[in-house]
Each structure stands twice: as C-alpha cells, then as structure tokens.
NULUMBA-797340 format. One record per residue (C-alpha): residue in three letters; x, z, y. Coordinates in steps of 0.05 Angstrom, whole numbers, plus 32768, in hexadecimal, padded with zeros to 4 digits. Each point is the difference from the previous one (the first is absolute). Example, Ala and Ser with C-alpha at 12.3 -4.5 7.8 and 13.67 -1.06 7.14 Angstrom:
// residues 2
+------+------+------+-------+
| rest | east |   up | north |
+------+------+------+-------+
|  Ala | 80F6 | 809C |  7FA6 |
|  Ser | 801B | 7FF3 |  8045 |
+------+------+------+-------+
END
This chain:
// residues 281
+------+------+------+-------+
| rest | east |   up | north |
+------+------+------+-------+
|  Met | 7F83 | 84C6 |  8144 |
|  Glu | 7FBC | 8000 |  8005 |
|  Gln | 7FDD | 7FD2 |  802C |
|  Leu | 7FD8 | 8018 |  8035 |
|  Gln | 7FB2 | 7FF0 |  7FF8 |
|  Glu | 7FCE | 7FF1 |  8036 |
|  Glu | 7FAE | 7FFC |  7FEE |
|  Tyr | 7FD0 | 7FD9 |  802B |
|  Ile | 7FB8 | 8002 |  7FFB |
|  Ile | 7FDB | 7FB2 |  8015 |
|  Tyr | 7FB5 | 8005 |  8006 |
|  Cys | 7FDE | 7FBE |  8002 |
|  Asp | 7FC0 | 7FEF |  800F |
|  Glu | 7FDB | 7FB5 |  8015 |
|  Ser | 7FC7 | 7FE9 |  8030 |
|  Ala | 7FD5 | 7FC3 |  8003 |
|  Lys | 801B | 7FD4 |  7FD4 |
|  Lys | 7FD3 | 7FC3 |  8032 |
|  Gly | 7FF7 | 800A |  8048 |
|  Lys | 7FEA | 7FCD |  802D |
|  Tyr | 8044 | 7FF6 |  8027 |
|  Phe | 802C | 8034 |  7FD2 |
|  Gly | 8000 | 800E |  7FBC |
|  Asn | 8024 | 8022 |  7FCA |
|  Phe | 8015 | 8043 |  801F |
|  Tyr | 802A | 8030 |  7FE2 |
|  Gly | 801B | 8044 |  8010 |
|  Gly | 803C | 8027 |  7FE7 |
|  Ala | 8014 | 8047 |  8013 |
|  Ile | 8049 | 8013 |  7FF2 |
|  Val | 800F | 8053 |  7FF8 |
|  Asn | 8046 | 8026 |  7FEA |
|  Ala | 7FE7 | 8021 |  7FBD |
|  Lys | 801B | 804A |  8023 |
|  Gln | 7FD0 | 7FF9 |  8037 |
|  Ile | 7FC4 | 7FE3 |  7FD6 |
|  Asp | 7FE1 | 804C |  7FFA |
|  Lys | 8009 | 8017 |  8040 |
|  Leu | 7FDB | 7FC3 |  8020 |
|  Asn | 7FC9 | 7FFE |  7FCA |
|  Ile | 7FF4 | 804F |  8013 |
|  Leu | 7FFC | 7FF4 |  8050 |
|  Leu | 7FDD | 7FBF |  7FFC |
|  Asn | 7FC9 | 802E |  7FD1 |
|  Gln | 8004 | 8036 |  8027 |
|  Lys | 7FEE | 7FDA |  8041 |
|  Lys | 7FCC | 7FE2 |  7FDD |
|  Glu | 7FDD | 803F |  7FEF |
|  Glu | 800E | 801D |  8042 |
|  Leu | 7FD0 | 7FC7 |  8015 |
|  Asn | 7FCB | 8006 |  7FC6 |
|  Leu | 8015 | 7FBC |  7FE8 |
|  Phe | 7FF6 | 8013 |  7FBB |
|  Gly | 7FF6 | 7FC1 |  7FDC |
|  Glu | 8028 | 7FC1 |  8000 |
|  Ile | 800A | 7FE1 |  8043 |
|  Lys | 8009 | 7FB6 |  8007 |
|  Trp | 7FF5 | 7FC8 |  8034 |
|  Ser | 7FB2 | 7FEF |  7FDF |
|  Lys | 7FEF | 8054 |  8016 |
|  Val | 8013 | 7FF4 |  8049 |
|  Thr | 7FC0 | 8011 |  8028 |
|  Glu | 7FF9 | 800F |  8047 |
|  Ser | 7FF4 | 8054 |  7FEC |
|  Tyr | 803C | 8000 |  7FD9 |
|  Leu | 8029 | 7FDB |  8034 |
|  Asp | 8025 | 8036 |  801C |
|  Lys | 800F | 801F |  7FBD |
|  Tyr | 8026 | 7FC3 |  7FE9 |
|  Ile | 8025 | 7FF3 |  803F |
|  Glu | 801A | 804B |  7FF2 |
|  Ile | 801D | 7FEE |  7FB3 |
|  Ile | 8019 | 7FC0 |  8016 |
|  Asp | 8028 | 8017 |  803B |
|  Leu | 8023 | 8032 |  7FC8 |
|  Phe | 8005 | 7FC5 |  7FD1 |
|  Phe | 8021 | 7FDC |  8037 |
|  Asp | 802C | 8043 |  801A |
|  Tyr | 802B | 7FF9 |  7FB5 |
|  Ile | 7FFE | 7FAA |  8005 |
|  Lys | 8029 | 800E |  804C |
|  Thr | 8033 | 802B |  7FDF |
|  Ser | 8000 | 7FD8 |  7FC0 |
|  Asp | 7FEE | 803B |  7FC9 |
|  Ile | 7FC4 | 7FC5 |  7FF3 |
|  Lys | 8016 | 7FB3 |  8005 |
|  Ile | 7FC8 | 7FCF |  800F |
|  Arg | 7FFD | 7FBD |  7FE2 |
|  Ile | 7FC6 | 7FCE |  800B |
|  Met | 7FFD | 7FAF |  7FF4 |
|  Phe | 7FC3 | 7FD7 |  8005 |
|  Lys | 7FFA | 7FB1 |  8001 |
|  Pro | 7FDE | 7FD1 |  802B |
|  Val | 7FD2 | 7FD1 |  7FED |
|  Cys | 8018 | 7FC7 |  802E |
|  Tyr | 803A | 7FF6 |  7FC5 |
|  Ile | 7FF5 | 7FE6 |  7FC0 |
|  Ala | 803B | 7FFE |  7FD1 |
|  Asn | 800A | 7FBE |  7FDF |
|  Asp | 7FF5 | 7FE5 |  7FBA |
|  Leu | 7FF4 | 803E |  7FE0 |
|  Thr | 7FE9 | 7FFE |  7FBA |
|  Asp | 7FC0 | 801B |  7FE7 |
|  Asn | 801B | 8037 |  7FE3 |
|  Gln | 802B | 8013 |  8041 |
|  Ile | 7FBA | 7FF6 |  8021 |
|  Asp | 7FE1 | 802B |  7FCC |
|  Asn | 802D | 8036 |  800B |
|  Glu | 8016 | 7FF9 |  804D |
|  Tyr | 7FE5 | 8049 |  800A |
|  Tyr | 8037 | 8020 |  7FD0 |
|  Leu | 803B | 7FCE |  8014 |
|  Leu | 7FF2 | 8014 |  8044 |
|  Tyr | 8001 | 8043 |  7FEB |
|  Tyr | 8041 | 7FF7 |  7FE3 |
|  Gln | 8021 | 7FDD |  8034 |
|  Phe | 7FEB | 8041 |  8027 |
|  Val | 801F | 8031 |  7FCD |
|  Lys | 803A | 7FD7 |  8000 |
|  Trp | 8009 | 7FF1 |  8041 |
|  Ala | 7FE0 | 8034 |  8033 |
|  Phe | 8023 | 803E |  7FF2 |
|  Gly | 8049 | 7FEF |  801A |
|  Phe | 801B | 800C |  7FBC |
|  Glu | 8040 | 7FD0 |  8011 |
|  Asn | 8013 | 8036 |  802F |
|  Ser | 7FE1 | 803C |  7FD8 |
|  Asn | 8055 | 8016 |  7FE0 |
|  Pro | 802E | 7FE1 |  8030 |
|  Lys | 803F | 802E |  7FE2 |
|  Lys | 7FE4 | 7FF1 |  7FBD |
|  Asp | 8011 | 804A |  7FF4 |
|  Lys | 7FC1 | 8019 |  7FDC |
|  Glu | 7FCF | 7FF1 |  7FD1 |
|  Leu | 7FB9 | 7FF1 |  801E |
|  Asn | 7FCB | 800B |  7FD7 |
|  Ile | 7FB1 | 7FE5 |  801B |
|  Arg | 7FC0 | 8015 |  7FE8 |
|  Phe | 7FC7 | 7FD1 |  8012 |
|  Tyr | 7FBE | 800E |  800E |
|  Phe | 7FCD | 7FCC |  8002 |
|  Asp | 7FB9 | 8019 |  8014 |
|  Lys | 7FCE | 7FEA |  7FC7 |
|  Leu | 800F | 7FB8 |  7FF8 |
|  Pro | 7FC4 | 7FD2 |  8000 |
|  Asn | 8001 | 7FCD |  7FC1 |
|  Thr | 8000 | 8005 |  7FBB |
|  Pro | 802C | 8035 |  7FD9 |
|  Asn | 8025 | 7FC5 |  7FE0 |
|  Arg | 8014 | 7FE2 |  8046 |
|  Asn | 8012 | 803C |  801F |
|  Asn | 8029 | 8019 |  7FCC |
|  Thr | 8020 | 7FB1 |  8007 |
|  Phe | 800E | 8012 |  8043 |
|  Ile | 8019 | 8044 |  7FF5 |
|  Asp | 8033 | 7FE1 |  7FCE |
|  Phe | 8013 | 7FD0 |  8039 |
|  Val | 800F | 803D |  8033 |
|  Tyr | 8027 | 8023 |  7FC0 |
|  Gly | 8022 | 7FB4 |  7FFE |
|  Leu | 8023 | 8010 |  803D |
|  Asn | 8031 | 8029 |  7FE3 |
|  Asn | 8026 | 7FBB |  7FF3 |
|  Val | 7FFB | 7FE4 |  8043 |
|  Asn | 8042 | 8000 |  8024 |
|  Ile | 7FEE | 8029 |  8037 |
|  Phe | 7FE8 | 8039 |  7FD2 |
|  Lys | 803F | 7FF6 |  7FD3 |
|  Asp | 8030 | 7FFB |  803E |
|  Asn | 7FE6 | 803C |  8024 |
|  Asn | 7FF9 | 802D |  7FBF |
|  Ile | 7FBA | 8006 |  8006 |
|  His | 7FD3 | 800F |  7FBC |
|  Ile | 7FB9 | 7FFE |  7FF3 |
|  Arg | 7FE8 | 8020 |  7FBD |
|  Arg | 7FC3 | 7FDE |  7FD9 |
|  Glu | 7FDC | 8046 |  800B |
|  Asn | 800B | 800C |  8045 |
|  Ile | 7FD9 | 7FC2 |  8015 |
|  Ala | 7FB6 | 801F |  7FF9 |
|  Glu | 7FB9 | 7FF2 |  801D |
|  Val | 7FE0 | 803A |  802A |
|  Ile | 7FC2 | 8011 |  801C |
|  Ser | 800D | 8004 |  8051 |
|  His | 7FC3 | 8043 |  8000 |
|  Asp | 8041 | 802B |  7FDE |
|  His | 8036 | 7FDA |  8030 |
|  Val | 7FF8 | 8010 |  8046 |
|  Ile | 8036 | 7FD6 |  801C |
|  Leu | 7FDF | 7FC8 |  7FDE |
|  Gln | 7FBF | 8011 |  8023 |
|  Cys | 8025 | 7FFF |  8048 |
|  Met | 8027 | 7FBB |  7FEF |
|  Asp | 7FB6 | 7FE4 |  7FEB |
|  Ile | 7FF1 | 8015 |  8045 |
|  Ile | 8032 | 7FDF |  8023 |
|  Leu | 7FFC | 7FC5 |  7FD7 |
|  Gly | 7FB3 | 7FFA |  8008 |
|  Ser | 8010 | 8003 |  804F |
|  Ile | 8028 | 7FC9 |  7FFD |
|  Asn | 7FD5 | 7FD0 |  7FD5 |
|  Phe | 7FC8 | 8018 |  8032 |
|  Arg | 8024 | 7FE5 |  803A |
|  Leu | 8025 | 7FC7 |  7FE8 |
|  Asn | 7FB2 | 7FE0 |  7FDF |
|  Asn | 7FD9 | 8013 |  8043 |
|  Phe | 7FCC | 802C |  7FE1 |
|  His | 8010 | 802A |  803B |
|  Lys | 7FD4 | 7FC8 |  8018 |
|  Glu | 7FC2 | 8008 |  7FD8 |
|  Lys | 7FBF | 8009 |  801E |
|  Leu | 7FC2 | 8022 |  7FDE |
|  Pro | 7FCB | 7FD8 |  7FE0 |
|  Asn | 7FD3 | 7FD8 |  802D |
|  Ser | 8025 | 802C |  803B |
|  Asn | 8038 | 7FE2 |  8039 |
|  Arg | 8013 | 804D |  7FF5 |
|  Arg | 803C | 801F |  7FD3 |
|  Gly | 7FF0 | 8034 |  7FCD |
|  Lys | 8019 | 804F |  800D |
|  Lys | 802C | 7FFA |  7FC8 |
|  Thr | 801D | 7FC2 |  800A |
|  Ile | 8014 | 8018 |  8051 |
|  Ala | 8020 | 8043 |  7FD9 |
|  Lys | 802C | 7FD6 |  7FCF |
|  Glu | 801A | 7FD8 |  8044 |
|  Lys | 800E | 803D |  8019 |
|  Leu | 802B | 801A |  7FC2 |
|  Tyr | 801F | 7FB7 |  7FFF |
|  Lys | 800F | 800E |  804C |
|  His | 8023 | 803D |  7FF6 |
|  Ile | 8024 | 7FED |  7FBC |
|  Leu | 8020 | 7FC8 |  8031 |
|  Ile | 8014 | 8035 |  8033 |
|  Arg | 8029 | 8026 |  7FC3 |
|  Ile | 801D | 7FBB |  7FEB |
|  Arg | 8012 | 7FF1 |  8048 |
|  Glu | 802D | 8042 |  8006 |
|  Ile | 802A | 7FDD |  7FC2 |
|  His | 8000 | 7FBF |  8015 |
|  His | 7FF0 | 7FF5 |  8050 |
|  Asn | 7FED | 7FBA |  8003 |
|  Phe | 7FD4 | 8003 |  7FB8 |
|  Asn | 7FD4 | 7FC5 |  7FF4 |
|  Ile | 7FD0 | 800B |  7FCD |
|  Gly | 8003 | 7FB5 |  7FEC |
|  Val | 804D | 8000 |  7FFC |
|  Ser | 8039 | 8014 |  7FD2 |
|  Thr | 8025 | 803A |  801C |
|  Gly | 8042 | 7FFA |  8013 |
|  Leu | 803A | 8031 |  7FE3 |
|  His | 8024 | 8019 |  804A |
|  Asp | 802A | 8039 |  7FE7 |
|  Trp | 7FEC | 800A |  7FB8 |
|  Asn | 8007 | 7FD6 |  7FC0 |
|  Thr | 7FCB | 7FE3 |  7FCE |
|  Trp | 7FFC | 8043 |  7FD9 |
|  Thr | 800E | 8031 |  8042 |
|  Ile | 7FCC | 7FEC |  802C |
|  Pro | 7FC9 | 8030 |  8002 |
|  Tyr | 7FBF | 7FCA |  8007 |
|  Arg | 8009 | 7FB7 |  7FEB |
|  His | 7FC8 | 7FCE |  8010 |
|  Trp | 800E | 7FBA |  7FD5 |
|  Lys | 7FD1 | 7FC4 |  800D |
|  Phe | 800C | 7FDB |  7FC0 |
|  Ile | 800C | 7FB4 |  8008 |
|  Pro | 8007 | 7FD5 |  7FBA |
|  Ser | 8047 | 7FDE |  8008 |
|  Asn | 7FDF | 7FC0 |  7FE7 |
|  Ser | 7FBF | 7FFC |  8026 |
|  Thr | 7FD0 | 7FD6 |  8031 |
|  Tyr | 7FE9 | 8019 |  803D |
|  Tyr | 7FBF | 7FF1 |  8013 |
|  Ser | 7FEC | 800D |  8048 |
|  Glu | 7FAF | 8005 |  7FF7 |
|  Leu | 8008 | 803B |  7FD9 |
|  Thr | 801D | 8029 |  8031 |
|  Lys | 7FE4 | 803B |  8022 |
|  Lys | 7FEA | 7FED |  8044 |
|  Gln | 800C | 803A |  8037 |
+------+------+------+-------+
END
C-alpha cells in the first residue's frame, strides 16, 4: 500500500541583523501546498481591489496607504487565525551575548541563527504524530544577502536536515531542488510576512519614538507605522490574549506545529547577560 503524502511550503525571510536592543529577526510562514494557489489568488485579489499593484512591504508604509495596509493585513490574519497560514517569528536580544564563540561562528552568526530558526521554530517534532504519512517540505527563502558560495553552503545545511533525528523520526523529507531563493515581489505571502516582521522590529527597537531632525515631533510615516503595528498587535492578541512583544509565546492548547502564531525570543544557552544593553521602557 502506497504511503500517504503531504506537502508544505515554508516561506522564510529576515530583517535587521543588528538593532539597538534586538537583532537577528527571522520570519516564517507555513502553508499546506493544497491551499497555496487559493491563498495566493485571494491575497492578490485583495491587493488589486486596494490598488496595491507593486510589492507591499513594511518600508513602504505611509499615512496615505495606512488603511490599505490594514485591510490586506486583516485578511492575512484571518488566514492565520484559521491556521491556513501559520506564522513563526524569532529575534535575539542584544543584551545576551554568547560565550566562547570562535571567529568562524561570529562570522557566520547570521546563518547559524537562521539554521536554528529553520530547524526549531516550525515544530517539525510534532508535525507527524501518527507517523502515517510522508511529509515533503519546500523552503522558499527571500533572496539571501550574502555571496553565492555562502548562500549555497547555508542551503546545503538546510538540506542536511534530512539526516537529523526530528526529520527522520517524523518521516519528513526535503529535496535539494525544493530549497530555493525567491524574490518577494513575486510572493504575496512573503510580502505580508515582511510587514509583520518589520512591525515587530519597529516596536522592539523603539523606532516608534524617532523624531524628525531638529524637531520634537515624529514624522507622519513613523506615526502611520505605529498605527499599523498597534493593529497587528490587536490581531496577535486575538490568538494570544496576553501577548507581550518582548516575550516568547506559550503554546496554550496547541503544540509547536499546530500553533497559528509563534513568537520566539531566542537566548543562547551559553551566554552572558549585560543589563546595560537592555531596553529602557
């Protein structure tokens, strides 16, 4: 008897390698391959309805486009609430500095943390509890920022997940050709995730407090971004009622695979805490 097969597409993106208080922001979106065409059509239809014909992204949020961005993000969160799209966010506090890192580890910190995010954020250990099917994963990474050689080395490491226990034990498979770099302009789910990830970085690193040059006033763009962040916060709290942006989310009645939105403050296991680097409220 042929084994059942199921395929998932996982979009991954990153933002702000270094921030004042938090850095190494990574985001992921899990979608069942059977749902991907429907979701892309519905989200792109909403963009057209709103006359958002170019790429939508956090850096483009302005006062004049705020209502449109709220509307597209509302639709996106509707799909998160129903788990048609599951979101994962990871970030690292600057105040925890890993101990005893080699020069090579420091040089490759971006990719080493990205690998940890890919390996642990999505809940693969709970993805196939009955072990009754074969899970195939496609990874779509928003264009990686380094040289082709370093990017390919990272992709090789992701492909190597086939050999780790959580993948072997749960009958999860990744084909090398199913790990791809993509351009977010062509993927509306990546675009929406960029807005969520950007909003988290915006608030955690106090960009909402920035003033105009030689002024005590904030700019219209900053105010618009804060309004969008606050709306995103409301939508997250519909899922996690006591959500705190600087704290990892609990699982409640979900597990690490089924949870619709997971927020992970990554603290290196062997690290030193520096209170002088913490955020002052």
